[in-house]
C-alpha positions, 0 to 999 in steps of 0.5 A: 602826279600829273596837274593841268598845267603839266598838259602840253599842246592843249592850251585851249582845252587846258584853260576851258577846264581851269577857268571852269574850276576856279569859278566853281562852274565845272560841269559834272558831264564832260566830253573829251573829243579829239584824236586818239593819242593827244592827251585826253586820258591824261588831262582827264586824270589831272583833272580828276587828282585835282577834283579828288584833292581835299586841299586844293591849292588854286588849279593844283592838287596839294599832292599832300592830302590822303586823296592825293597820296591815293591818287599818286599810286593808282589806287583812289578808291573814288577814281573809276576808269571804264572800258570796253574790256570790262564786258569780260567780267560780265560775260558768263562764257569768258570768251567775249572779244570786247569789241563794244561796251555793253550795258552790263558794264555801264550799269555795274561799273558807272550807275550802281557806283555813282549811287554810293557814297564815296569812300574818301569823302571827296567826290568820285569821278568816272573816266569812260574811254572809247565812249562812242563804243557804248552800245545804245542801250548802254548809253541810255542807261547813263542819261540819267545819272549823267543829268543828275549825278548823286553828290559830288560827281564828275564823269568824263567821256573820251572819244575820237568820234562824239558823233558815236555818242547819241544826241541826248548824251551830247546834250547832257554834257560840255564838250571839250576839244582837243586837237592833234599836237604839232608835228615838232613837239611829238618829234620832241616827246619821242626823243625825250623818251629815248627814241632814235632820231630817225625813228622819232621823225618818222614816227612824229611825221606818220601819226598826224599829231598824235604821241599816243599814236607815235609811241604804238606804232613804234612799239608795233613795228609799223613805223619800221615798216611803214619805209617798206610800204612807202618805197612800194607805193613810190614804185607804183607812183613812178608808173612801175608796176609792184608784185610785191604790194599784196603780199606786203599788206598781207604779211604786215597786217597779220604781223599788226594782228599777232601783236594785238593778240599778243597784248590781249589773248582774248582780242579777235586776230581777225579784228586786228588784222583788219586794224593793221590794214586800216594803220596802213591804209591810213599811212598810204593815204597821207602819203599820196596826200603830201605828194599832192602838194608836190606837183602840178601836173594835171595828169599825175594830180589826177592819179594820185587823186584815183589811188587815194579814192581806192584806198578809202574804198578799201577802208570802206570795204574792211568797215562792211566786212568784205574779206579781207584777201578780196580787199587786198586783190581789189585795192592791188589792181585799183593802185595799178590802174591808177597810178600806171603810166 
């Protein structure tokens, strides 16, 4: 069973939570805000285990009571994790892509369950993943229970986009900030999980301080593919055009989308492909940003900055639902123009 003392790389967040619990001033509403994959959910689990323990020792669960044993098996009846995919439980067509979290999910999984007595008597904990994906109506539906939860209830919202929560949600919960992990720490954790040295080093470098992202990108083949992308970007940066980059983006993004579809058969292949493009655009942008620190040549700096702008514009186009082929075409033309000698 994970406890708060096991959380690594988030000392400030853990200290804030530990102090609040020890002084019996833990808010009933918390927003864990920070990038994806840096420990927000693990910390929420650790805090929930402590909160639901019948005989906690200082700031750690006892690991011996009925509540701890139930939690350790993953079957604690008063620990509720809410995800946007739950919309499928209330979709009569059975075809929902679960793009957002609907009001039905919040009403049934949070509001109604919060109003019931805890099964094991200690309290109830609700963790809402990707809370910024809640529709506005869903966020409004939870306001009352967030402000005045019945009984001993803890509600934790996880998000990498706190601005996606409406102001009335943010005003009723305490924000706990989570920060990216040091690259060396991510690499060390990957090695501990049996990842080979080269892959661990590449994943740690590319994932921007996110262990979760690093692990997912390894599983999805992103890390293996990224070396090909960087080679092509460096070819462009040297002033040599490459006809392969457009086909590479198309092939790699579609492969990423296929992996997401295999992971969730009801997900959208188109959305998965768009997510794949966004992943590789992010990697390309970070590669170019690193190049900015390695030159003082004004012309080269301007060319790299223009390329970064082109990548950002493509991201904006995808978010505005511009067609994928057109986005590819515009990006590749812009890159070749920006980086050609």
